[in-house]
N, C-alpha and C positions, 0 to 999 in steps of 0.2 A: 504495500501499500505505499502511495507516495506519501512524503510527511512535510513537505513545504509547499505553498499556494501562494497564490497572488492576492487570494481573500478566502478566509475561512468565515462563513456563516453560522451564528449558534441560533436555530430556530427557523422553521420551515411554515409560518403562519402569512398573514396578509403582508406583515413588512419585510421577511425573509426570503420569501417567494419571490417577489416583485423586485427587490436588489437583485437576486440570484439570475432572474431574467435579462436585465438589463446590464447586468456587469458582464454576462455570459455574451450576449448578444455584442458587445464591444471587443471579444478576444480574451476577455480574462479568466485565469483558471480559477476556479472557484468550487470550493468543498464546502457542504452544508451538512451540519451536525443537527440531529433531532432525538429527543429523548424517548420518545414513542415509537411504537411499531408502523409500519407501514400496510395499509387496506387498500382495498379496492371496491368499485361498485358492488362487485362479488361476492367480496368476503366481509363488507361490514356486519357488527354483529345484528341479530335478527331482535333482540328485546330490549327494552329499556335497562335493564340490571346488568346485562351484558354489554352494553353502549358506555354506561357510565364507568364501569369496572375498566374497560378496556381504551377509552377514547379520551379519558379525563384523569388529571392529576388528583389523586387521592379520592378516587371515585366519585369525583365532583362535590367532594364534602371537605374542603377547605373552608376553616369556619374562624371568626375573628376572635382574636382571645376573650372577648366577654362571651363568646358563642351565640350574637345575637344576630351575626349575618355570616351567609354561606356564599362562596365566590366560587365560581365555575368557570373553568380554563381548559382548555385541550389540552393534551399530551398523546399527537399523533402526528404524522405525516400531514400536512396541511394546516398544522396546529387548530387554531379556533373557527378557522373557516370550515371547517368538517363538522363541528357542532351548532354554529349559528344558524340564524334561518338567513342569512345574506341579506339583508335588507342596507342598501345601498344609499346613502345621501349625503349630499355633500354639507360642508359646514356653511350655516349663513353668517352674515356681518356680525351678528353678536357673538358668537362665539371668535368668531377671528378678531374681532375688536378686542374683546376679554384677552386673547393669547396675546396680541400684540402689545396690551398694556402691562401683562404680567411678566412677560419675558426681555421685552425691549428688542424684540425682533422685528426688521421691518416688512419682511416678505408674509407676514400674517396679515393676508387682506385679499380680497376676491380678485382683484385685477393679477396678483400675482401668483395664487394658486390655481387660476381656472386652467393653465394650459396643461399642470402637472394631474389634475382631474381629466382635463382631455386626454391625457398621454393613457391613463390606467384604464378609463372607461372604453376604450379602442380596442382591448382586448378582451371584454365581457360584454355577454350578452344580457342586456338590461329590459325586464319588462314591468311596465307600472300595471299592478292588477286592476285587472276591469271587473264591471258587475257579472259576466260571465265566469268568472273566478271565486266568487262569495261562495262560501257553505253558508249554513242557516246561522252560525254564530255571528261572521258579518253581518248580514241581512239585520240582524237584531240590533247590531251594532247602531249601524247606520239609521234604522229607525230610531234608536234612542234619541240620537244626535239630533235628527231633525225635529223630534216632539221638544227639545229642550231649546233647538233654536241655537245649535252649537255647531263650528265648523268642523269639517272631516275630509281626508284626501284619501287619497289611494296609495298604498306603500307602493316604492319601488324596489323590489328585487332581483337578485341576479338569476336569472334561470334560462333555460334554453330546451325547447322539445319537451315540456314536463311533462306532456300526456294528459288524460282523464281518471287518472287511478285515483282512488280514495284511499291511500296510505301514505300523505304528505308528512303526515305528523313525524315518520320515522326518519324523517329528513334531520332533525336533531341528534341522530345516530349516523349520519352519513347518509348521504343521496344514493340509492340504489340503482338511479336510473341515467347518471352521468349528467344530469339537469343543473344542478343546482353549481352556482358558479365559484366553487373552492378553488382553494390554489392549486388542488390534485387534478384539476380538470382545466384550466386556465395558464398561470403562469409555471408551473412547474414543468410538466411537459415539454414547454418550450425550450426552456431554461436547459433541460435534460438534452434535448436534440442539439443545444448549442455547447456541450461539453460537461455540463455540472454533474458532479458527483455527489450523491447523497448518502450519508449514512446514518440510518435510522438504529433505534435503539442504544444511541451515544449519551449517556449523560455526562455531561462534561462537572468536573470538578472545580477547576481553576484556570483564571485566566492570567498570564503574567506580562507583562507589558515591557518590552526591552528597548535599547535603544535605537535597533533597526528594525526590528520583527515582533512579533507576539508569541507565545508559546502558549497553548491549549494542552491542559491535561484532563483526562477523564478515563470512561472504561466503555468500550465496544461491547457489548452482551457481557459485560462482566469482565471483560478482560483490558487490563491498563493499557493506555495508549498516550502517547504525546506527538502533538502535532504542531507546525508551526506556519506562519503565512505574514507577509508583510503587513497586511490589515487584517485585522479581526472586528466584526460587526455581531454587535451583542442584538439578535430578536427572539428574545426569549419571552418576551411579554412582559407588562409591570412588575409580577411576582419574581419569572425568573431571572429576567435580567438583573434586576436588583439584588436579590439573593447571591448574584454570583459577584457580584461587586463587592458586598456586605462581607460575603466570606470570603474574599482576598485581603479583607481589612480595610480597605480603601476610604472608609468612611472618617479615617483622620486628617486625609488631605481632601476629601468631597465632603465638607460640612452639610450639604443639602442631601447628600446620597439617603433615601430611605424615606426621605420627607416628602410632604403636599401628593400623598396618595389619595385618587380619589375613586370612583365608581359611580353608577349609577343605580341607586338599590331601587326594588322592584316589589311591590306588592301585588298579589292576584285577588280580585273579587268574583267568588262564583256566584252566579244566580240561579235558582232551580225555577223550572217552568213546567207546566202540565205538560206542554207538547215537547215531542222528541227534538231534540237540537241535533244530538250527533257533530259536535263540535271535532271530534277527531277526525272527522272525515273530510276529504278532500283539503283544498289550500289552508289551513289554519290560521293564516294572518294574511290579510288584503289591506285593512284600511287603520288609519290613524287620526289623530286629533290635527288641526290644523288651527284652530282659534287661537289667535293671537295673543288673547288673554291668558292661556295656560303657558305658552313660552314666558310672559311677563312674570306668573306665578311661578315659574320653576318645575313644572312638571309636562307630563306627555301621558296620551292613551294609546294603547294599541288592542285592537281583539288579540286574543290568542288562547293557546290550550296547551294539553301535554296527556302523556297517556298514564294509563290507571295508575301504575306505580307513582309518577309525581303529583298526580291529583291527589293522592292518599296521603302524600305528606303534608299538603297544605291545611289539610283537616285536624286541628288539636283534639285530643282525646282518644279513647280506643272504644272496643267492646262493640254494642248492640249501636250504640248511638253513631259509631265510626262506620260500621255497616249498614245501616239506613242509608249515611250518606252516601257512600260509596255505590250502593245499591241504582243511585238515580244517577250515575255517570252518564247517561245518553242524553240526561236530561236538563245538563248544564250548559250554560253559557257562561263566557269567562271575557274581562277585560282585566289589561293590568295596568299600573300607574308606575311610570318611572320618574323618578326624582332626579333634577339635577342638582347634584349636593353640593354645599358649600363648606362645610366643617371637613378640613383635610385629614387623613389619617396617618398613620406613621409604619414603616417596614422596618422590621429589627431582625436580627438571628439570634436566637439563645446560646447558651454553651454547648449545647450539642450540635448547633450548626443548622436548626430548624427555623424555619421562616415563621415569623410572628407577626401578624396582622392586627393593629392598632387601629379599628376603624369606628370613631365614636358617630352617634348620630346627633346632630345638633337640635337646640329647640327649632330653629328655623327649618331644617331640614325635615322635623316630626311636624310642623306644622304644613309644610308643602305636601309632605303625605297625605297627611287628614285631607286637607281640603280636595286634593285630587280623588280619593275614596270617597270622598261626600259626594264628588261628581258622578262617580261611578255606581254609587247606590241611589242616587237621584235619577240613573238612565234606567237601572234596573227595576226601581219603582215604578217609574212609569210606564215599561214595558207590562209590567203586572206582575211580574215574580213573586211566587209564592214564599219564597226565602231567598236571603242574601248574606252572604258570609265573606267577609274579608279577612285573608289568611294572615295571623300572625307572626309567619315565617316571610324572613327578608332576604331576598336570593340578591346577590350584586352581580349584576353583567357589565361588560365594557369597562376591566380593570385597568386605570390610566395612573401614571406618575411614578414616582420614585425615585427617578432619574433627571428632573424636569430640565427642558431645555431653556437657555437664557444668556445673558450676556453678563450678569452678575455673578460671579464664581460664588459668592458666599451664599446664594439661593437657588443655584442650579447647578448640574452635573454634567450637561453637553452644552457647547458651545453652538453658534449658527450656522457653524460648518458640519456637525453632528457629532464632532469629535467632544470625546470625555477631556475635560478642562486637565491640560499637562501631560496628556499623553496621545501624540498625534496620530498613532498607528491604531489606535482603538474607536470605535464607532459606534453609536447605538443610533436607531431609527423606528422604534416600534413604538406603541402606545407608552412605555415607562416616562418618555419624555415630555408627553403630554403637560402644560402648565396649570390647568385645570379641567373641571370635567364642564364639555362642550353641552350636554343636554341632547345631543343628536347621536344616532348610531355611529360609531368611531371608524368603524372598517376600509370604508372608500377615503378616508382621510389619512388613515395609514398606509396605505396604499399610495396617495398622492405625495406623501412625506418622503415615501421611500425612493419613490421615480427622482425627486428632487436630490436627495442623498446622493442615489447611484451617479447622477451628474457631478454632484462635488467630490465623490470619490475617484471615479476616472481622471478628473481633472488633476485632484491632487496625485493619482497614480502617472501623469503624463497622457494619459490618452484624449485628444483633442475631442471634445464633446459639443454637439449640434443640439439644439431645443428639440428634435425628435431623437435624440441618441440613438444615431445611427451606428449600424457594426464598423470596426475598424476596417474592413474590407473596402466598404462603401466609402468611407474616409479616404482612403487611398485612392481609389480611383476617381475621387472628386477633385 
């Protein structure tokens, strides 16, 4: 196995895979390391329990230190794009303006980011969910919004030739149709054709920054390995990337490391109806809130659902009451509230090297959640639901921060060129660099930032890059 490369990328999700494509397209020698296994459309787990166990870190049960929040992240080739719903929105001026203020970086504005969004979207099949895509859960959602004179909009999803099957809910455990535009179906195959090598089941233990190259130490399927690269890019997500730097003891030279951790805390509310709803059939997410008041109030609503195991976890208690609730699975409609959190958390490791997630929920965040949940209760009440239950379980998706980007080295870990402060050969371009929570699904923006980062990295390596990031052969012909 070759042990010295131009670039080593740690992580294969939305950041790492986009980087791999554009770097290999320019002729770079790139090795990707992924802690999880490699699956395909034909081999994804067939049920929820196996999917959680095989595709997520700690079975999808990473918990905050107060056990109040569960954090979900992918551990599989393709990263979080395998287990997410592939909802792809650009950030609005509200999010970008806040980032520019927090970071001091001028390119966080729509006029600068548009070409990066355009570049990655050109590799994706994007679909605005239409009325013909709605299941009964979506129909109820829209009816409720219109009864209360609230504004809604279709979700934009990455999908291709999805067909008319009724099993779309299995997408949370990997799409069996090769339809969902995960990295496994989009950027990774292109990068591999261009020479990318992927080592799955490789757990990185340490990253050592040297004067002219970076050393990566870890285990490949349990066997110790040492690799080297001119440049190393950490793309293991907010938790994974931050943990690697913390384990290397870098918090002494990077005072902001592990700080400013954010997420979008989510609550699910179930409405029980006399009619059969069958929210688990068809496209289980189709519509979202677009009411500008909700943006101002710091939350958004989407129709959503989950398999029976996940839905059973939402209901507190046990015994006959829990059984009574679950017997009505086909009568359930569901809406989630996602909060744009304001109270930052902190990531640390204990003396055993285990990650600890301190993520409080401020009074302001609770007020946002309560306001959003009340809207959902009003919607289900207007629709005639005979029972409404907001789950106390708090689920954190869209994990962000811990290695924030910025111009102030006291308050950030990464500079505007995506380099770790004081370490010119070590880059980060995943969601760990987010200065704060945007309140919008982050996956597309992670890809856009990765595209920008690839241009900078190639320029640092002496490769002339055009705005379209053409290949090295094309550059030579030009």
